[in-house]
py3Dmol code that shows the C-alpha trace and the ligand (Angstrom):
import py3Dmol

protein = """\
ATOM      1  CA  MET A   1    -110.317  77.158 -38.876  1.00  0.00           C
ATOM      2  CA  ILE A   2    -112.980  76.475 -41.444  1.00  0.00           C
ATOM      3  CA  ASP A   3    -115.167  79.181 -42.931  1.00  0.00           C
ATOM      4  CA  ILE A   4    -118.494  78.067 -44.393  1.00  0.00           C
ATOM      5  CA  HIS A   5    -119.731  81.415 -45.779  1.00  0.00           C
ATOM      6  CA  SER A   6    -117.734  83.752 -48.024  1.00  0.00           C
ATOM      7  CA  HIS A   7    -117.923  85.779 -51.214  1.00  0.00           C
ATOM      8  CA  ILE A   8    -114.394  85.048 -52.373  1.00  0.00           C
ATOM      9  CA  LEU A   9    -115.301  83.992 -55.939  1.00  0.00           C
ATOM     10  CA  PRO A  10    -114.820  86.838 -58.399  1.00  0.00           C
ATOM     11  CA  PHE A  11    -117.350  88.088 -60.975  1.00  0.00           C
ATOM     12  CA  MET A  12    -120.276  86.469 -59.154  1.00  0.00           C
ATOM     13  CA  ASP A  13    -121.768  89.036 -56.819  1.00  0.00           C
ATOM     14  CA  ASP A  14    -120.759  91.928 -54.566  1.00  0.00           C
ATOM     15  CA  GLY A  15    -117.755  89.946 -53.290  1.00  0.00           C
ATOM     16  CA  ALA A  16    -114.278  89.778 -54.846  1.00  0.00           C
ATOM     17  CA  ALA A  17    -114.121  92.100 -57.865  1.00  0.00           C
ATOM     18  CA  ASP A  18    -111.555  90.048 -59.823  1.00  0.00           C
ATOM     19  CA  TYR A  19    -109.004  87.251 -59.391  1.00  0.00           C
ATOM     20  CA  ASP A  20    -106.410  89.607 -57.864  1.00  0.00           C
ATOM     21  CA  ALA A  21    -108.939  90.609 -55.205  1.00  0.00           C
ATOM     22  CA  ALA A  22    -109.870  86.965 -54.626  1.00  0.00           C
ATOM     23  CA  LEU A  23    -106.204  86.008 -54.190  1.00  0.00           C
ATOM     24  CA  ALA A  24    -105.688  88.899 -51.768  1.00  0.00           C
ATOM     25  CA  MET A  25    -108.702  87.698 -49.772  1.00  0.00           C
ATOM     26  CA  ALA A  26    -107.321  84.154 -49.847  1.00  0.00           C
ATOM     27  CA  LEU A  27    -104.024  85.400 -48.412  1.00  0.00           C
ATOM     28  CA  ASP A  28    -105.932  87.209 -45.624  1.00  0.00           C
ATOM     29  CA  ALA A  29    -107.821  83.996 -44.890  1.00  0.00           C
ATOM     30  CA  HIS A  30    -104.609  81.975 -44.723  1.00  0.00           C
ATOM     31  CA  ASN A  31    -102.968  84.584 -42.461  1.00  0.00           C
ATOM     32  CA  ASP A  32    -106.035  84.511 -40.208  1.00  0.00           C
ATOM     33  CA  GLY A  33    -105.525  80.772 -39.661  1.00  0.00           C
ATOM     34  CA  ILE A  34    -108.216  79.549 -42.049  1.00  0.00           C
ATOM     35  CA  THR A  35    -107.484  76.342 -43.966  1.00  0.00           C
ATOM     36  CA  THR A  36    -110.716  75.870 -45.909  1.00  0.00           C
ATOM     37  CA  VAL A  37    -113.250  78.338 -47.229  1.00  0.00           C
ATOM     38  CA  VAL A  38    -116.633  77.524 -48.707  1.00  0.00           C
ATOM     39  CA  ALA A  39    -117.409  79.986 -51.497  1.00  0.00           C
ATOM     40  CA  THR A  40    -121.071  80.950 -51.223  1.00  0.00           C
ATOM     41  CA  PRO A  41    -122.063  83.458 -53.931  1.00  0.00           C
ATOM     42  CA  HIS A  42    -125.494  85.031 -53.591  1.00  0.00           C
ATOM     43  CA  HIS A  43    -128.194  83.268 -55.568  1.00  0.00           C
ATOM     44  CA  ALA A  44    -131.722  84.391 -56.404  1.00  0.00           C
ATOM     45  CA  ASN A  45    -131.608  87.444 -54.149  1.00  0.00           C
ATOM     46  CA  GLY A  46    -133.217  89.665 -56.766  1.00  0.00           C
ATOM     47  CA  VAL A  47    -129.848  90.946 -58.019  1.00  0.00           C
ATOM     48  CA  TYR A  48    -127.591  87.927 -58.558  1.00  0.00           C
ATOM     49  CA  MET A  49    -128.253  84.569 -60.158  1.00  0.00           C
ATOM     50  CA  ASN A  50    -125.403  82.084 -59.786  1.00  0.00           C
ATOM     51  CA  PRO A  51    -126.443  78.566 -60.753  1.00  0.00           C
ATOM     52  CA  ALA A  52    -124.457  75.588 -59.477  1.00  0.00           C
ATOM     53  CA  PRO A  53    -122.382  74.771 -62.620  1.00  0.00           C
ATOM     54  CA  GLU A  54    -120.991  78.330 -62.831  1.00  0.00           C
ATOM     55  CA  ILE A  55    -119.919  78.289 -59.195  1.00  0.00           C
ATOM     56  CA  GLU A  56    -118.265  74.894 -59.528  1.00  0.00           C
ATOM     57  CA  ALA A  57    -116.295  76.061 -62.578  1.00  0.00           C
ATOM     58  CA  ALA A  58    -115.141  79.257 -60.824  1.00  0.00           C
ATOM     59  CA  VAL A  59    -114.048  77.261 -57.754  1.00  0.00           C
ATOM     60  CA  ARG A  60    -111.860  75.059 -59.967  1.00  0.00           C
ATOM     61  CA  VAL A  61    -110.191  78.115 -61.514  1.00  0.00           C
ATOM     62  CA  LEU A  62    -109.590  79.796 -58.145  1.00  0.00           C
ATOM     63  CA  ASN A  63    -108.070  76.653 -56.617  1.00  0.00           C
ATOM     64  CA  ALA A  64    -105.690  76.371 -59.571  1.00  0.00           C
ATOM     65  CA  LYS A  65    -104.658  80.012 -59.106  1.00  0.00           C
ATOM     66  CA  LEU A  66    -104.142  79.436 -55.380  1.00  0.00           C
ATOM     67  CA  GLN A  67    -101.863  76.507 -56.111  1.00  0.00           C
ATOM     68  CA  GLU A  68     -99.912  78.626 -58.576  1.00  0.00           C
ATOM     69  CA  ALA A  69     -99.564  81.331 -55.936  1.00  0.00           C
ATOM     70  CA  GLY A  70     -98.415  78.798 -53.314  1.00  0.00           C
ATOM     71  CA  ASN A  71    -101.343  79.471 -50.986  1.00  0.00           C
ATOM     72  CA  PRO A  72    -102.461  76.186 -49.335  1.00  0.00           C
ATOM     73  CA  LEU A  73    -106.011  77.506 -48.764  1.00  0.00           C
ATOM     74  CA  VAL A  74    -108.689  75.196 -50.173  1.00  0.00           C
ATOM     75  CA  VAL A  75    -111.887  76.644 -51.646  1.00  0.00           C
ATOM     76  CA  LEU A  76    -115.012  74.492 -51.886  1.00  0.00           C
ATOM     77  CA  PRO A  77    -118.303  75.206 -53.654  1.00  0.00           C
ATOM     78  CA  GLY A  78    -121.441  76.441 -51.930  1.00  0.00           C
ATOM     79  CA  GLN A  79    -124.175  79.003 -52.398  1.00  0.00           C
ATOM     80  CA  GLU A  80    -126.045  81.543 -50.295  1.00  0.00           C
ATOM     81  CA  ILE A  81    -129.612  81.012 -51.399  1.00  0.00           C
ATOM     82  CA  ARG A  82    -132.281  83.635 -50.839  1.00  0.00           C
ATOM     83  CA  ILE A  83    -135.629  82.180 -49.833  1.00  0.00           C
ATOM     84  CA  TYR A  84    -137.717  82.207 -53.035  1.00  0.00           C
ATOM     85  CA  GLY A  85    -140.755  80.474 -54.449  1.00  0.00           C
ATOM     86  CA  GLU A  86    -139.034  77.880 -56.638  1.00  0.00           C
ATOM     87  CA  LEU A  87    -136.270  76.996 -54.167  1.00  0.00           C
ATOM     88  CA  LEU A  88    -137.373  73.421 -53.604  1.00  0.00           C
ATOM     89  CA  ASP A  89    -138.009  72.812 -57.325  1.00  0.00           C
ATOM     90  CA  ASP A  90    -134.604  74.258 -58.272  1.00  0.00           C
ATOM     91  CA  LEU A  91    -132.945  72.079 -55.637  1.00  0.00           C
ATOM     92  CA  GLU A  92    -134.504  69.054 -57.270  1.00  0.00           C
ATOM     93  CA  ARG A  93    -133.341  70.303 -60.695  1.00  0.00           C
ATOM     94  CA  GLY A  94    -129.715  70.456 -59.493  1.00  0.00           C
ATOM     95  CA  GLN A  95    -129.510  74.257 -59.753  1.00  0.00           C
ATOM     96  CA  LEU A  96    -128.629  74.713 -56.083  1.00  0.00           C
ATOM     97  CA  LEU A  97    -125.518  73.849 -54.111  1.00  0.00           C
ATOM     98  CA  THR A  98    -125.276  72.732 -50.528  1.00  0.00           C
ATOM     99  CA  LEU A  99    -122.188  73.575 -48.451  1.00  0.00           C
ATOM    100  CA  ALA A 100    -119.282  71.576 -49.931  1.00  0.00           C
ATOM    101  CA  GLY A 101    -121.628  68.825 -51.086  1.00  0.00           C
ATOM    102  CA  SER A 102    -122.916  68.153 -47.563  1.00  0.00           C
ATOM    103  CA  ARG A 103    -126.507  67.943 -46.337  1.00  0.00           C
ATOM    104  CA  TYR A 104    -126.165  71.541 -45.024  1.00  0.00           C
ATOM    105  CA  ILE A 105    -127.664  74.318 -47.162  1.00  0.00           C
ATOM    106  CA  LEU A 106    -127.075  78.029 -46.554  1.00  0.00           C
ATOM    107  CA  LEU A 107    -130.262  80.110 -46.681  1.00  0.00           C
ATOM    108  CA  GLU A 108    -130.606  83.876 -46.647  1.00  0.00           C
ATOM    109  CA  MET A 109    -133.665  85.782 -45.490  1.00  0.00           C
ATOM    110  CA  PRO A 110    -134.331  89.408 -46.455  1.00  0.00           C
ATOM    111  CA  SER A 111    -132.838  91.686 -43.776  1.00  0.00           C
ATOM    112  CA  SER A 112    -136.163  93.300 -42.902  1.00  0.00           C
ATOM    113  CA  ARG A 113    -138.328  90.274 -42.149  1.00  0.00           C
ATOM    114  CA  VAL A 114    -138.751  86.514 -41.761  1.00  0.00           C
ATOM    115  CA  PRO A 115    -140.550  85.371 -44.937  1.00  0.00           C
ATOM    116  CA  ARG A 116    -143.967  83.826 -44.500  1.00  0.00           C
ATOM    117  CA  THR A 117    -142.757  80.661 -46.238  1.00  0.00           C
ATOM    118  CA  MET A 118    -139.654  80.253 -44.052  1.00  0.00           C
ATOM    119  CA  GLU A 119    -141.065  77.639 -41.681  1.00  0.00           C
ATOM    120  CA  GLU A 120    -142.516  75.580 -44.524  1.00  0.00           C
ATOM    121  CA  THR A 121    -139.273  75.730 -46.521  1.00  0.00           C
ATOM    122  CA  CYS A 122    -137.184  74.634 -43.521  1.00  0.00           C
ATOM    123  CA  HIS A 123    -139.648  71.854 -42.754  1.00  0.00           C
ATOM    124  CA  GLU A 124    -139.591  70.573 -46.351  1.00  0.00           C
ATOM    125  CA  LEU A 125    -135.795  70.615 -46.480  1.00  0.00           C
ATOM    126  CA  VAL A 126    -135.556  68.694 -43.208  1.00  0.00           C
ATOM    127  CA  ILE A 127    -138.002  66.084 -44.541  1.00  0.00           C
ATOM    128  CA  GLN A 128    -135.677  65.671 -47.543  1.00  0.00           C
ATOM    129  CA  GLY A 129    -132.751  64.997 -45.198  1.00  0.00           C
ATOM    130  CA  MET A 130    -131.203  68.458 -45.525  1.00  0.00           C
ATOM    131  CA  VAL A 131    -130.213  70.859 -42.755  1.00  0.00           C
ATOM    132  CA  PRO A 132    -131.043  74.531 -43.411  1.00  0.00           C
ATOM    133  CA  VAL A 133    -128.348  76.889 -42.123  1.00  0.00           C
ATOM    134  CA  ILE A 134    -129.781  80.370 -41.644  1.00  0.00           C
ATOM    135  CA  ALA A 135    -127.224  83.017 -42.610  1.00  0.00           C
ATOM    136  CA  HIS A 136    -126.707  85.919 -40.182  1.00  0.00           C
ATOM    137  CA  PRO A 137    -130.060  85.861 -38.339  1.00  0.00           C
ATOM    138  CA  GLU A 138    -128.696  88.565 -36.025  1.00  0.00           C
ATOM    139  CA  ARG A 139    -128.922  90.997 -38.946  1.00  0.00           C
ATOM    140  CA  ASN A 140    -132.631  90.283 -39.517  1.00  0.00           C
ATOM    141  CA  ALA A 141    -134.888  93.017 -38.084  1.00  0.00           C
ATOM    142  CA  GLU A 142    -137.718  90.658 -37.125  1.00  0.00           C
ATOM    143  CA  VAL A 143    -135.360  88.243 -35.341  1.00  0.00           C
ATOM    144  CA  ALA A 144    -133.635  91.134 -33.547  1.00  0.00           C
ATOM    145  CA  ALA A 145    -137.023  92.342 -32.278  1.00  0.00           C
ATOM    146  CA  ASP A 146    -138.248  88.863 -31.387  1.00  0.00           C
ATOM    147  CA  PRO A 147    -135.670  86.019 -31.207  1.00  0.00           C
ATOM    148  CA  SER A 148    -138.456  83.457 -30.764  1.00  0.00           C
ATOM    149  CA  LYS A 149    -139.015  83.798 -34.555  1.00  0.00           C
ATOM    150  CA  LEU A 150    -135.577  82.257 -35.029  1.00  0.00           C
ATOM    151  CA  LEU A 151    -135.984  79.722 -32.245  1.00  0.00           C
ATOM    152  CA  ARG A 152    -139.055  78.356 -34.016  1.00  0.00           C
ATOM    153  CA  LEU A 153    -136.951  77.637 -37.120  1.00  0.00           C
ATOM    154  CA  ILE A 154    -134.258  76.024 -34.960  1.00  0.00           C
ATOM    155  CA  GLU A 155    -136.895  73.768 -33.411  1.00  0.00           C
ATOM    156  CA  LEU A 156    -137.865  72.693 -36.933  1.00  0.00           C
ATOM    157  CA  GLY A 157    -134.275  71.525 -37.462  1.00  0.00           C
ATOM    158  CA  ALA A 158    -132.539  74.613 -38.859  1.00  0.00           C
ATOM    159  CA  LEU A 159    -129.209  75.976 -37.610  1.00  0.00           C
ATOM    160  CA  GLY A 160    -128.116  79.571 -37.086  1.00  0.00           C
ATOM    161  CA  GLN A 161    -124.904  81.063 -38.490  1.00  0.00           C
ATOM    162  CA  VAL A 162    -123.722  84.318 -36.945  1.00  0.00           C
ATOM    163  CA  THR A 163    -121.382  86.684 -38.830  1.00  0.00           C
ATOM    164  CA  ALA A 164    -117.848  86.988 -37.435  1.00  0.00           C
ATOM    165  CA  GLN A 165    -117.942  90.788 -37.621  1.00  0.00           C
ATOM    166  CA  SER A 166    -121.220  90.909 -35.653  1.00  0.00           C
ATOM    167  CA  MET A 167    -119.624  88.775 -32.954  1.00  0.00           C
ATOM    168  CA  ALA A 168    -116.436  90.848 -32.967  1.00  0.00           C
ATOM    169  CA  GLY A 169    -118.399  94.070 -32.417  1.00  0.00           C
ATOM    170  CA  VAL A 170    -117.471  95.652 -35.758  1.00  0.00           C
ATOM    171  CA  PHE A 171    -121.168  96.315 -36.520  1.00  0.00           C
ATOM    172  CA  GLY A 172    -121.701  97.863 -33.069  1.00  0.00           C
ATOM    173  CA  SER A 173    -122.222  96.700 -29.505  1.00  0.00           C
ATOM    174  CA  LYS A 174    -125.977  96.136 -29.964  1.00  0.00           C
ATOM    175  CA  LEU A 175    -125.398  93.534 -32.682  1.00  0.00           C
ATOM    176  CA  GLN A 176    -122.578  91.977 -30.674  1.00  0.00           C
ATOM    177  CA  LYS A 177    -124.820  91.630 -27.607  1.00  0.00           C
ATOM    178  CA  LEU A 178    -127.603  90.107 -29.689  1.00  0.00           C
ATOM    179  CA  SER A 179    -125.145  87.666 -31.299  1.00  0.00           C
ATOM    180  CA  LEU A 180    -123.940  86.524 -27.879  1.00  0.00           C
ATOM    181  CA  GLU A 181    -127.495  86.183 -26.590  1.00  0.00           C
ATOM    182  CA  LEU A 182    -128.516  84.091 -29.605  1.00  0.00           C
ATOM    183  CA  CYS A 183    -125.544  81.812 -28.869  1.00  0.00           C
ATOM    184  CA  ARG A 184    -126.736  81.413 -25.303  1.00  0.00           C
ATOM    185  CA  GLN A 185    -130.250  80.531 -26.529  1.00  0.00           C
ATOM    186  CA  HIS A 186    -128.858  77.703 -28.726  1.00  0.00           C
ATOM    187  CA  ALA A 187    -130.073  79.650 -31.748  1.00  0.00           C
ATOM    188  CA  VAL A 188    -126.568  79.945 -33.198  1.00  0.00           C
ATOM    189  CA  HIS A 189    -124.380  76.959 -34.038  1.00  0.00           C
ATOM    190  CA  ILE A 190    -121.802  78.278 -36.474  1.00  0.00           C
ATOM    191  CA  ILE A 191    -119.637  81.347 -36.874  1.00  0.00           C
ATOM    192  CA  ALA A 192    -118.634  82.305 -40.407  1.00  0.00           C
ATOM    193  CA  SER A 193    -117.073  85.353 -42.028  1.00  0.00           C
ATOM    194  CA  ASP A 194    -119.448  86.330 -44.852  1.00  0.00           C
ATOM    195  CA  ALA A 195    -116.260  87.985 -46.159  1.00  0.00           C
ATOM    196  CA  HIS A 196    -116.757  90.205 -49.212  1.00  0.00           C
ATOM    197  CA  ASP A 197    -113.346  91.904 -49.515  1.00  0.00           C
ATOM    198  CA  SER A 198    -110.065  92.578 -47.723  1.00  0.00           C
ATOM    199  CA  VAL A 199    -110.970  95.932 -46.189  1.00  0.00           C
ATOM    200  CA  HIS A 200    -114.582  96.541 -45.167  1.00  0.00           C
ATOM    201  CA  ARG A 201    -115.851  92.993 -44.823  1.00  0.00           C
ATOM    202  CA  PRO A 202    -112.781  90.801 -44.266  1.00  0.00           C
ATOM    203  CA  PHE A 203    -112.577  87.251 -42.895  1.00  0.00           C
ATOM    204  CA  GLY A 204    -111.744  88.146 -39.278  1.00  0.00           C
ATOM    205  CA  LEU A 205    -112.636  84.714 -37.919  1.00  0.00           C
ATOM    206  CA  SER A 206    -109.865  84.606 -35.307  1.00  0.00           C
ATOM    207  CA  GLU A 207    -111.097  87.878 -33.783  1.00  0.00           C
ATOM    208  CA  ALA A 208    -114.670  86.566 -33.550  1.00  0.00           C
ATOM    209  CA  TYR A 209    -113.527  83.287 -32.022  1.00  0.00           C
ATOM    210  CA  GLY A 210    -111.494  85.326 -29.526  1.00  0.00           C
ATOM    211  CA  VAL A 211    -114.690  87.078 -28.411  1.00  0.00           C
ATOM    212  CA  VAL A 212    -116.475  83.726 -28.100  1.00  0.00           C
ATOM    213  CA  ARG A 213    -113.675  82.362 -25.926  1.00  0.00           C
ATOM    214  CA  ARG A 214    -113.659  85.444 -23.698  1.00  0.00           C
ATOM    215  CA  GLU A 215    -117.437  85.938 -23.387  1.00  0.00           C
ATOM    216  CA  LEU A 216    -118.796  82.390 -23.592  1.00  0.00           C
ATOM    217  CA  GLY A 217    -115.838  80.258 -22.530  1.00  0.00           C
ATOM    218  CA  GLU A 218    -113.617  77.492 -23.789  1.00  0.00           C
ATOM    219  CA  GLU A 219    -116.394  74.976 -24.309  1.00  0.00           C
ATOM    220  CA  SER A 220    -118.336  77.298 -26.618  1.00  0.00           C
ATOM    221  CA  PHE A 221    -115.130  78.061 -28.492  1.00  0.00           C
ATOM    222  CA  ASP A 222    -114.620  74.327 -29.150  1.00  0.00           C
ATOM    223  CA  PHE A 223    -118.333  73.881 -29.944  1.00  0.00           C
ATOM    224  CA  PHE A 224    -118.231  76.419 -32.795  1.00  0.00           C
ATOM    225  CA  LEU A 225    -114.895  75.224 -34.165  1.00  0.00           C
ATOM    226  CA  GLN A 226    -116.064  71.612 -34.195  1.00  0.00           C
ATOM    227  CA  ASN A 227    -119.428  72.419 -35.776  1.00  0.00           C
ATOM    228  CA  ALA A 228    -117.737  74.070 -38.772  1.00  0.00           C
ATOM    229  CA  ARG A 229    -115.551  70.963 -39.183  1.00  0.00           C
ATOM    230  CA  ASP A 230    -118.575  68.681 -38.913  1.00  0.00           C
ATOM    231  CA  ILE A 231    -120.485  70.564 -41.592  1.00  0.00           C
ATOM    232  CA  LEU A 232    -117.599  70.124 -43.992  1.00  0.00           C
ATOM    233  CA  ALA A 233    -117.367  66.407 -43.136  1.00  0.00           C
ATOM    234  CA  ASN A 234    -121.176  66.094 -43.466  1.00  0.00           C
ATOM    235  CA  ASN A 235    -121.377  64.818 -39.880  1.00  0.00           C
ATOM    236  CA  GLU A 236    -124.269  65.472 -37.540  1.00  0.00           C
ATOM    237  CA  ILE A 237    -123.394  68.635 -35.625  1.00  0.00           C
ATOM    238  CA  ASN A 238    -123.756  69.391 -31.940  1.00  0.00           C
ATOM    239  CA  ARG A 239    -126.824  71.518 -31.338  1.00  0.00           C
ATOM    240  CA  VAL A 240    -126.247  72.362 -27.687  1.00  0.00           C
ATOM    241  CA  ASN A 241    -123.095  72.628 -25.646  1.00  0.00           C
ATOM    242  CA  SER A 242    -123.288  71.662 -22.000  1.00  0.00           C
ATOM    243  CA  ILE A 243    -122.317  74.962 -20.377  1.00  0.00           C
ATOM    244  CA  GLN A 244    -125.040  76.749 -22.329  1.00  0.00           C
ATOM    245  CA  SER A 245    -127.440  73.933 -21.602  1.00  0.00           C
ATOM    246  CA  ASN A 246    -126.898  74.110 -17.811  1.00  0.00           C
ATOM    247  CA  SER A 247    -127.939  77.713 -17.702  1.00  0.00           C
ATOM    248  CA  LYS A 248    -130.666  77.484 -20.340  1.00  0.00           C
ATOM    249  CA  LEU A 249    -133.725  78.148 -18.199  1.00  0.00           C
ATOM    250  CA  HIS A 250    -132.084  80.953 -16.306  1.00  0.00           C
ATOM    251  CA  ARG A 251    -130.925  82.625 -19.481  1.00  0.00           C
ATOM    252  CA  LEU A 252    -134.175  82.141 -21.354  1.00  0.00           C
ATOM    253  CA  PHE A 253    -136.016  83.782 -18.499  1.00  0.00           C
ATOM    254  CA  GLY A 254    -133.482  86.605 -18.204  1.00  0.00           C
ATOM    255  CA  PHE A 255    -133.318  87.314 -21.922  1.00  0.00           C
ATOM    256  CA  PHE A 256    -137.001  87.329 -22.716  1.00  0.00           C
ATOM    257  CA  SER A 257    -138.022  89.232 -19.602  1.00  0.00           C
ATOM    258  CA  ARG A 258    -135.504  91.938 -20.586  1.00  0.00           C
ATOM    259  CA  LYS A 259    -136.867  91.977 -24.121  1.00  0.00           C
ATOM    260  CA  GLY A 260    -140.446  92.116 -22.900  1.00  0.00           C
TER     261      GLY A 260
END
"""
ligand_1 = """\
1
LIG
Fe -123.184 86.281 -47.549
"""
view = py3Dmol.view(width=600, height=400)
view.addModel(protein, "pdb")
view.setStyle({"model": 0}, {"cartoon": {"style": "trace"}})
view.addModel(ligand_1, "xyz")
view.setStyle({"model": 1}, {"stick": {}})
view.zoomTo()
view.show()
């Protein structure tokens, strides 16, 4: 499996505290069946600033330590970028990182709301040939109350990335149900760990994929696995899988009438 969202790099944010913690996380990832992890430290979220060159240097050090430790896990550079005023300018200045050098860029919204500038930012990025990947929309209060706010961003060309622990039910059944519903609405295209440590916020990808297989079926399971691979390879990803697509109208009606 490939994980496109993690806080495995030490000394960057609220993720791994030091290299020992990062190596312990890397071992967990390997044992969970993960081969490649994109390190995505928080950037510009009001607390942490982690410009591209610092992340790239830390990734080099961690990969060397992994080799020394005999762990075949590969770590690639990325960034989890909070929506902020100078985002597009900083991208042009080379301060921002996409996911493993691809056209896919991981964006974080505040948990309480969808920023006013979100649609415009997504639109601008798409015009520049980038694909915004919206981190954990299921944990955004405005999206939870009204999923059409997310669907509008998806229509503009963005993708949704659900957190493995939300899907696995670790954050409660309400968040798990919402995560599954967003998958059925084609508002989620990728599952990633958002791992911060080995205990409270671990990788746990295999557990989440197990839930996908059980609740959404084999085709969805393959859809999410393949999309993570395609992001890494900078290929165009699949936006809709056919089982979901066949039941789209029925589900849209069912979901929104329940919400209303
Ligand atoms: Fe994150």
